[in-house]
C-alpha positions as CSV (number, residue, x, y, z in Angstrom):
1,X,30.4,1.3,2.9
2,X,28.0,4.0,1.9
3,X,29.3,7.1,0.2
4,X,29.0,10.4,2.0
5,X,26.7,12.4,-0.1
6,X,23.5,14.4,0.1
7,X,20.5,12.2,0.1
8,X,17.4,12.9,-2.0
9,X,15.1,15.3,-0.2
10,X,12.2,12.9,-0.6
11,X,13.9,10.5,1.8
12,X,12.3,12.5,4.6
13,X,12.6,9.8,7.3
14,X,16.4,10.1,6.9
15,X,16.9,13.8,5.9
16,X,14.1,15.6,7.7
17,X,12.9,13.4,10.6
18,X,11.1,16.3,12.3
19,X,9.1,17.3,9.2
20,X,5.4,16.9,8.6
21,X,6.1,14.5,5.8
22,X,8.4,12.3,7.9
23,X,5.7,12.2,10.6
24,X,3.4,10.3,8.2
25,X,6.0,7.5,8.0
26,X,6.3,7.6,11.8
27,X,2.6,7.0,11.9
28,X,3.0,4.0,9.6
29,X,5.8,2.7,11.9
30,X,3.5,3.0,14.9
31,X,0.7,1.1,13.1
32,X,3.1,-1.7,12.2
33,X,4.4,-1.9,15.8
34,X,0.8,-2.1,17.0
35,X,-0.1,-4.8,14.5
36,X,2.9,-6.9,15.5
37,X,1.7,-7.2,19.1
38,X,-0.8,-9.8,17.9
39,X,1.2,-11.5,15.2
40,X,4.7,-12.2,13.8
41,X,5.5,-9.1,11.8
42,X,9.3,-8.8,11.3
43,X,9.8,-9.2,7.5
44,X,7.7,-6.7,5.5
45,X,7.5,-6.4,1.7
46,X,6.6,-3.1,0.0
47,X,5.1,-3.3,-3.5
48,X,2.6,-1.5,-5.8
49,X,0.2,-2.5,-8.5
50,X,2.3,-0.9,-11.3
51,X,5.6,0.9,-11.8
52,X,6.2,4.6,-10.8
53,X,3.9,4.7,-7.8
54,X,6.7,5.4,-5.2
55,X,7.2,2.0,-3.6
56,X,11.0,2.4,-3.4
57,X,10.8,5.8,-1.7
58,X,8.2,4.3,0.7
59,X,10.3,1.3,1.5
60,X,13.4,3.5,2.3
61,X,11.3,5.9,4.3
62,X,9.6,3.1,6.2
63,X,13.0,1.5,7.0
64,X,14.3,4.9,8.2
65,X,11.3,5.4,10.4
66,X,11.6,1.9,11.9
67,X,15.3,2.6,12.6
68,X,14.4,5.7,14.4
69,X,11.9,3.9,16.7
70,X,11.9,4.3,20.4
71,X,14.0,1.2,20.9
72,X,16.5,2.0,18.2
73,X,15.5,-1.1,16.2
74,X,18.0,-2.9,14.1
75,X,16.6,-2.6,10.6
76,X,17.7,-4.2,7.3
77,X,16.5,-2.9,3.9
78,X,16.8,-5.3,1.0
79,X,16.4,-4.4,-2.6
80,X,14.5,-7.4,-3.9
81,X,13.4,-5.8,-7.2
82,X,16.0,-7.7,-9.2
83,X,14.7,-6.5,-12.6
84,X,14.8,-2.7,-11.9
85,X,16.7,-2.2,-8.6
86,X,16.6,1.4,-7.3
87,X,17.6,1.4,-3.7
88,X,21.3,1.8,-4.3
89,X,20.8,4.7,-6.6
90,X,18.3,6.4,-4.2
91,X,20.8,6.1,-1.4
92,X,23.9,6.9,-3.5
93,X,25.6,3.7,-2.5
94,X,27.6,1.2,-4.5
95,X,25.2,-0.3,-7.1
96,X,27.9,-2.7,-8.4
97,X,28.7,-4.4,-5.1
98,X,27.5,-7.9,-4.3
99,X,24.0,-8.1,-3.0
100,X,20.9,-10.3,-2.7
101,X,21.6,-12.1,-5.9
102,X,25.1,-13.2,-4.9
103,X,24.2,-14.3,-1.4
104,X,21.3,-16.4,-2.8
105,X,23.2,-17.9,-5.7
106,X,26.4,-18.7,-3.7
107,X,26.0,-20.4,-0.3
108,X,29.6,-19.4,0.5
109,X,28.6,-15.7,0.4
110,X,27.3,-14.6,3.8
111,X,24.6,-12.1,4.4
112,X,27.1,-10.0,6.4
113,X,29.4,-9.9,3.4
114,X,26.9,-8.1,1.2
115,X,25.5,-5.8,3.9
116,X,26.3,-2.1,3.7
117,X,25.9,0.3,6.7
118,X,24.2,3.6,5.9
119,X,26.0,6.0,8.2
120,X,25.2,7.9,10.3
121,X,21.8,6.2,10.3
122,X,21.0,3.0,12.2
123,X,20.2,1.3,9.0
124,X,21.7,-1.6,7.0
125,X,21.3,-2.2,3.3
126,X,21.5,-5.1,0.9
127,X,21.4,-4.1,-2.7
128,X,20.0,-6.3,-5.5
129,X,23.4,-7.3,-6.7
130,X,24.3,-8.2,-10.2
131,X,21.8,-10.6,-11.9
132,X,23.3,-13.2,-14.1
133,X,20.5,-15.8,-14.4
134,X,16.7,-15.8,-14.4
135,X,15.0,-13.9,-11.7
136,X,12.5,-16.6,-10.9
137,X,15.4,-19.0,-10.2
138,X,16.7,-16.6,-7.5
139,X,13.3,-16.0,-6.0
140,X,12.4,-19.7,-5.9
141,X,15.7,-20.8,-4.4
142,X,15.5,-22.5,-1.0
143,X,18.6,-20.4,-0.2
144,X,16.4,-17.3,-0.2
145,X,14.4,-18.6,2.7
146,X,17.7,-19.4,4.5
147,X,18.9,-15.8,3.9
148,X,15.7,-14.3,5.2
149,X,15.9,-16.6,8.2
150,X,19.4,-15.3,9.0
151,X,18.1,-11.8,8.6
152,X,15.3,-12.5,11.1
153,X,18.0,-13.6,13.6
154,X,20.1,-10.4,13.2
155,X,17.5,-7.7,12.8
156,X,14.3,-6.5,14.4
157,X,12.8,-5.5,11.1
158,X,13.6,-6.5,7.5
159,X,12.0,-4.4,4.8
160,X,12.0,-5.7,1.2
161,X,11.5,-3.3,-1.8
162,X,9.8,-5.7,-4.2
163,X,8.7,-5.3,-7.9
164,X,5.2,-4.1,-8.9
165,X,2.7,-6.9,-8.8
166,X,1.0,-6.8,-12.1
167,X,3.8,-6.6,-14.7
168,X,5.6,-9.7,-13.2
169,X,5.0,-12.4,-10.6
170,X,8.2,-11.7,-8.6
171,X,6.3,-10.0,-5.7
172,X,3.7,-12.8,-5.5
173,X,6.6,-15.2,-5.1
174,X,8.3,-13.1,-2.4
175,X,5.0,-12.6,-0.6
176,X,5.2,-16.3,0.5
177,X,8.4,-15.6,2.3
178,X,7.4,-12.5,4.3
179,X,5.1,-11.8,7.2
180,X,3.2,-8.9,5.7
181,X,2.9,-6.8,2.5
182,X,2.3,-3.0,2.2
183,X,0.6,-1.9,-1.0
184,X,1.7,1.5,-2.3
185,X,-0.6,3.4,-4.7
186,X,-0.4,6.8,-6.2
187,X,-3.3,8.8,-4.7
188,X,-5.8,10.0,-7.3
189,X,-3.9,8.1,-10.0
190,X,-3.9,4.4,-9.5
191,X,-7.1,3.0,-11.0
192,X,-9.3,1.1,-8.6
193,X,-9.5,-1.9,-10.9
194,X,-5.7,-2.1,-11.0
195,X,-5.5,-2.0,-7.3
196,X,-8.2,-4.7,-7.0
197,X,-6.3,-6.9,-9.4
198,X,-3.1,-6.5,-7.5
199,X,-4.7,-7.3,-4.1
200,X,-6.3,-10.4,-5.6
201,X,-2.8,-11.8,-6.3
202,X,-1.9,-11.8,-2.6
203,X,-3.0,-13.8,0.4
204,X,-5.5,-11.5,2.2
205,X,-3.9,-12.4,5.5
206,X,-0.6,-11.1,4.4
207,X,-1.8,-7.6,3.3
208,X,-1.1,-5.1,6.0
209,X,-2.7,-2.2,4.2
210,X,-2.5,0.5,1.6
211,X,-0.1,3.5,1.6
212,X,-1.4,6.4,-0.4
213,X,1.6,8.1,-1.9
214,X,1.7,11.7,-3.3
215,X,-1.5,12.7,-1.5
216,X,-2.0,16.4,-0.7
217,X,-4.0,15.5,2.4
218,X,-2.8,12.9,4.9
219,X,-5.0,9.8,4.9
220,X,-3.7,8.0,8.0
221,X,-6.5,6.2,9.7
222,X,-8.7,6.3,6.6
223,X,-9.7,3.5,4.3
224,X,-12.2,3.0,1.5
225,X,-14.8,0.5,2.5
226,X,-14.5,-1.0,-0.9
227,X,-11.1,-2.5,0.1
228,X,-11.9,-3.6,3.7
229,X,-12.7,-7.2,2.7
230,X,-9.2,-7.7,1.4
231,X,-7.6,-7.5,4.8
232,X,-8.9,-7.4,8.4
233,X,-6.6,-4.7,9.8
234,X,-5.5,-1.8,7.5
235,X,-2.4,0.2,7.9
236,X,-3.5,3.0,5.6
237,X,-1.6,6.3,5.4
238,X,-0.7,9.2,3.1
239,X,3.0,9.6,2.3
């Protein structure tokens, strides 16, 4: 069970849902809800070209915004960054508990057994767990597909915080198992070439759009024409 503690102020979707910053994530939620009218969009991966661009904060805030949707959606947030997990620390919950690694490596461990409720929010969490073997063995395991299939049956939305794309191939592997991918970039910081290389690693049909993090001016509804060929419908916002 989650510890009762004060959450990081940057987790605005949970701590300050009426704030201007939280409204940007609500805008992203509305865009995702619009996109899912014409396609299956239930399991969403959040990644970035490189480390330190705010993907974990974006994944948590997106999950929080989805959980605060009009229909009180059932939302599961999974820390799938097995090399450098950060969700548990950000949410001040038990980092040493069983998580994704254990449920994938042991068929006797159920998804429910490793799921923590983040009270008082309508949000469930699966941490990365404790890695013992090679990451690629976990991500390539057929059991991972079974776990995500179970999550689809229990939740309206499943958000995965995944590793950056360029340092390792973990996110490229995970992208095959999800319905869509959001790319987080640091506004005015991430080189265009780096973003282009990251997008080239993904199936264009899976890319939902770009989230501009740390931008002084909201960029919801805006996209650079340079990137429009990567994906047909952008969900681009400033967070």
